[in-house]
C-alpha atoms as one frame of an Amber mdcrd trajectory, in Angstrom:
protein
  89.226  98.430  76.876  89.311 102.072  75.978  89.968 104.236  78.999  87.291
 106.791  78.024  86.310 104.181  79.928  75.777  88.694 100.832  75.568  88.830
 102.919  72.819  86.173 103.266  69.297  87.425 103.957  68.359  87.307 107.589
  66.280  84.199 107.999  66.134  84.118 111.787  62.578  85.437 111.989  61.339
  83.096 109.283  63.005  80.113 110.900  61.465  80.934 114.258  58.023  81.101
 112.719  58.532  77.767 110.998  59.506  76.252 114.322  56.401  77.714 115.905
  54.272  76.267 113.124  55.755  72.829 113.584  55.453  72.861 117.332  52.220
  74.725 118.003  49.947  74.535 114.964  47.248  71.859 114.889  45.157  72.910
 111.881  46.633  72.167 108.477  44.572  74.904 106.812  45.501  77.413 109.439
  49.117  76.415 109.198  49.139  76.903 105.442  47.578  80.357 105.694  50.074
  81.388 108.376  52.993  80.022 106.390  51.998  81.972 103.284  51.654  85.143
 105.303  55.096  84.622 106.837  56.732  84.038 103.458  55.097  87.107 101.953
  56.233  89.235 104.845  59.744  87.829 104.669  60.437  88.867 101.074  60.555
  92.633 101.619  62.562  92.150 104.844  65.258  90.280 102.941  65.130  92.814
 100.114  65.481  95.671 102.583  68.481  93.990 104.181  70.194  93.647 100.806
  69.309  97.191  99.793  70.686  98.481 103.076  73.909  96.573 102.426  74.211
  98.163  98.998  73.602 101.658 100.301  76.014 101.232 103.221  78.821 100.023
 100.958  78.223 102.791  98.426  78.248 105.426 101.175  81.485 104.016 102.610
  83.465 103.356  99.421  82.280 105.760  96.721  84.123 108.755  98.280  87.354
 106.800  97.650  86.717 106.495  93.901  87.901 109.354  91.684  87.746 110.406
  88.054  91.045 110.589  86.169  91.443 112.851  83.148  94.376 112.424  80.782
  94.798 114.406  77.586  92.865 112.018  75.367  91.402 109.585  77.873  88.984
 109.527  80.749  89.008 106.842  83.413  88.720 106.178  87.115  91.017 105.694
  90.070  90.977 104.657  93.712  92.453 106.586  96.656  95.265 104.353  97.913
  96.445 106.207 101.016  96.009 109.447 102.936  99.105 110.954 101.293  97.246
 111.429  98.023  98.353 108.380  96.076  95.811 107.200  93.489  95.945 103.773
  91.862  94.543 103.391  88.343  95.181 101.529  85.100  98.279 102.170  83.018
  96.113 102.410  79.915  94.161 105.272  81.514  97.401 107.216  81.989  98.920
 106.386  78.610 101.969 108.541  77.951 100.850 111.384  80.209 103.036 112.590
  83.082 100.551 115.201  84.330  96.859 114.462  84.836  93.757 115.886  86.516
  91.814 114.079  89.228  88.309 114.903  90.421  87.323 113.464  93.767  83.820
 112.331  94.664  81.359 115.052  95.709  83.565 117.724  94.143  83.835 119.403
  90.764  87.343 120.740  91.356  90.082 119.218  89.213  93.229 118.508  91.212
  96.546 118.308  89.388  98.413 115.050  89.771 101.722 113.646  88.557 102.502
 110.133  87.460 104.684 108.323  89.987 105.134 105.197  87.867 103.280 103.294
  85.195 103.637  99.522  84.829 101.945  98.552  81.549 102.917  94.872  81.968
 100.298  94.639  84.733  98.225  97.593  83.471  98.639  99.475  86.742  99.835
 102.988  87.561 100.089 105.196  90.639  99.499 108.955  90.666 100.326 111.536
  93.336  97.961 114.455  93.950  99.719 117.812  94.094  97.338 119.038  96.793
  95.638 116.151  98.612  92.322 117.564  99.868  91.462 117.452 103.528  89.460
 114.384 104.497  90.721 112.276 101.589  89.456 108.756 102.313  91.619 105.769
 101.266  89.821 102.621 100.197  90.302  99.302 101.969  91.765  96.615  99.725
  90.684  93.070 100.536  92.257  89.650 100.122  91.344  88.626  96.578  92.246
  84.993  97.316  89.030  84.829  99.346  86.823  86.029  96.487  84.287  83.365
  95.523  82.127  82.749  92.485  78.587  83.962  93.125  79.698  86.711  95.506
  77.821  89.992  95.018  80.028  92.881  93.906  79.575  96.529  92.940  81.588
  98.308  90.235  82.254 101.986  90.956  83.733 104.503  88.573  83.046 106.976
  85.791  81.628 105.069  82.819  81.318 107.345  79.780  82.298 110.256  82.021
  79.357 109.763  84.402  81.263 110.171  87.659  80.396 108.263  90.840  78.354
 105.653  88.977  77.628 102.245  90.496  76.640  98.970  88.839  76.082  95.598
  90.470  76.622  91.961  89.604  78.346  88.859  90.869  81.775  87.303  90.621
  81.370  85.090  87.560  84.773  83.374  87.736  88.223  83.752  89.263  91.702
  82.906  88.061  91.169  84.103  84.491  94.216  84.927  82.385  93.323  87.752
  80.028  95.266  89.642  77.375  94.225  93.178  76.522  94.306  94.716  73.093
  97.688  96.044  72.054  96.071  98.633  69.799  96.903 102.083  71.134  93.750
 103.434  69.501  91.748 101.137  71.790  93.754 102.230  74.811  95.155  98.730
  75.265  98.632  97.941  76.576  98.778  94.371  75.282  99.300  93.195  78.861
  98.628  89.578  79.775  97.330  89.478  83.341  96.803  86.342  85.405  94.276
  85.610  88.167  91.778  88.178  86.938  88.354  88.374  88.582  85.517  87.993
  86.065  82.310  89.826  86.919  78.834  90.355  85.509  78.791  93.933  86.855
  78.734  96.327  83.897  82.255  97.473  82.962  82.066 100.268  80.408  84.604
 102.729  78.961  85.585 105.008  81.838  85.217 102.316  84.514  88.861 101.389
  83.984  90.890 101.989  87.131  87.847 102.176  89.418  86.791  99.805  92.170
  85.158  96.378  92.260  83.807  96.148  95.797  82.282  93.385  97.921  79.479
  93.847 100.445  82.018  94.180 103.262  83.121  97.434 101.646  86.488  96.076
 100.522  87.985  96.603  97.087  88.511  93.132  95.607  89.697  94.299  92.198
  90.379  97.142  89.790  88.015  96.955  86.767  90.204  96.935  83.701  88.748
  95.132  80.702  85.403  94.458  79.123  85.105  91.531  76.739  84.116  92.203
  73.161  82.068  89.929  70.923  83.477  89.612  67.390  79.922  89.019  66.216
  79.019  92.504  67.436  81.900  94.218  65.696  83.446  96.570  68.233  80.550
  96.180  70.667  81.087  94.924  74.197  79.930  91.483  75.244  77.385  92.304
  77.975  78.060  90.998  81.454  81.676  89.933  80.903  84.184  92.211  82.575
  87.532  91.631  84.248  89.271  93.201  87.234  92.878  92.999  88.409  92.764
  91.243  91.806  93.281  93.423  94.863  96.234  91.393  96.123  98.104  92.065
  92.887  97.191  95.752  93.060  98.575  96.012  96.595 101.799  94.222  95.684
 102.514  96.504  92.724 101.238  99.762  94.256 103.167  99.249  97.505 106.415
  98.972  95.543 105.656 102.069  93.492 104.749 104.141  96.558 107.818 102.926
  98.463 110.453 102.805  95.711 109.016 104.874  92.872 109.018 101.832  90.568
 108.286  98.108  90.430 111.218  96.213  91.890 109.695  92.726  92.095 107.071
  92.024  89.460 106.528  88.352  90.277 106.072  87.813  86.525 108.014  85.090
  84.741 109.982  85.902  81.605 112.000  84.077  78.955 114.035  87.133  78.081
 113.212  87.274  74.382 111.617  89.568  71.854 109.431  87.564  69.508 106.713
  87.689  66.910 103.960  85.320  65.827 104.650  83.262  62.697 102.045  81.554
  60.540 102.016  78.310  58.554 101.165  77.792  54.889  97.464  78.109  55.729
  98.096  81.443  57.508  97.356  79.958  60.910  99.477  80.956  63.930 102.204
  78.351  64.252 104.702  79.582  66.817 106.805  82.470  68.088 109.896  83.435
  66.124 112.692  84.683  68.363 113.897  88.058  67.096 116.166  88.984  70.002
 117.569  87.214  73.053 118.427  89.257  76.128 121.937  88.621  77.378 121.914
  86.726  80.651 118.191  85.967  80.360 116.511  82.589  80.699 116.445  81.893
  76.952 120.097  82.857  76.495 121.154  80.612  79.357 119.240  77.722  77.769
 120.907  78.217  74.388 117.905  79.626  72.514 118.979  81.861  69.630 117.464
  84.458  67.294 115.726  82.695  64.448 114.465  79.803  66.577 110.690  79.271
  66.510 109.164  78.429  69.910 106.312  75.913  69.665 105.915  74.745  73.260
 106.362  75.795  76.875 106.112  72.857  79.252 102.995  70.940  78.234 101.435
  73.975  76.526 101.467  74.366  72.759 102.655  77.819  71.730 101.131  79.203
  68.534 101.347  82.959  69.078 102.987  85.638  71.182  99.722  85.854  73.139
  99.674  82.146  73.945 103.302  82.394  75.091 102.469  85.338  77.361  99.489
  83.469  78.812 101.584  80.365  79.466 104.244  82.446  81.218 101.576  84.219
  83.290 100.755  80.900  84.970 104.386  80.542  86.134 106.742  82.544  88.316
 110.378  83.676  88.269 112.684  80.804  89.171 110.279  78.105  87.973 111.835
  75.371  85.844 110.126  74.252  82.668 110.953  73.189  79.125 110.920  75.123
  75.870 110.328  73.321  72.592 111.499  75.074  69.430 112.563  74.406  65.878
 115.929  75.341  64.417 116.887  74.598  60.824 113.804  72.423  60.483 114.670
  70.247  63.490 112.713  70.205  66.745 114.603  70.633  70.010 113.628  70.777
  73.672 115.692  72.470  76.384 115.302  72.985  80.135 114.825  76.593  81.210
 114.848  78.384  84.559 112.558  81.363  84.072 113.678  84.873  84.813 111.676
  87.930  85.838 109.948  90.427  83.625
């Protein structure tokens, strides 16, 4: 994605009335009229409760969402702590080392420096040169508790419209998604596991912002919007993806503490590869171009020129399918790699390394 980028209704009153109707009403007609009146009155009460929830969350969280301006890109970010650290997407930052950040309710651009960018997870942390007084860090929730159907709000700067809010639900969890590797699209080519899928509108400029639940906790960082090949370059409405908050905390904590990612938690084979095609020009495997010394592939005897066609029980047809298969595993996991060498198929045991 280009970086240009319930609470349940309160039913206590209604339930009490129903109990009164059951216990004290003797006339069927009268009971029906009273029941209709109660239902009609209950609708706006529930709507008001939900609206109040929305407005409370927006008031609490929106001041923690900022606009991030790179040289050729515009995106969003989230205040991570009171020391002026901002978490955003790596594709928002690009190659920039110096950026400008505009906080909510302010038009002043604050200079910021890049602390570290981790394109493999599409995350980056910035440090404000002059953290303003009253800077409000967001609260990051436990993304393992996110459930399908949960109401969420997406906050950011879509198309440069700062402090914008859209709403939707969690459509799915546990998605593994690969972004475009085309630099013109702002993609890093990262394959990210356990993504939160949402129907909240994710548009260019939302990248790096906040996906928030009705408890006011950030449950994800909006990162990608799906595209529909049938619409050319147009986005597929209502299909967006956010990096889960737990992953954001794990990566950002390391960057803030150590200035880099020291423990990615991402499995790796230790190869450089490219997709190969068959006689019908269909993806048919991953040709190994380079094997890192001491890496998992090297230890298993995989060599340059081998063509990987399977990882465990998963067929491998492209570099993307290999990345997605690895994303479901962790460093130290044991699996098998199937490959062809000199026209013969072989299978070896591999203990995965770390990316």
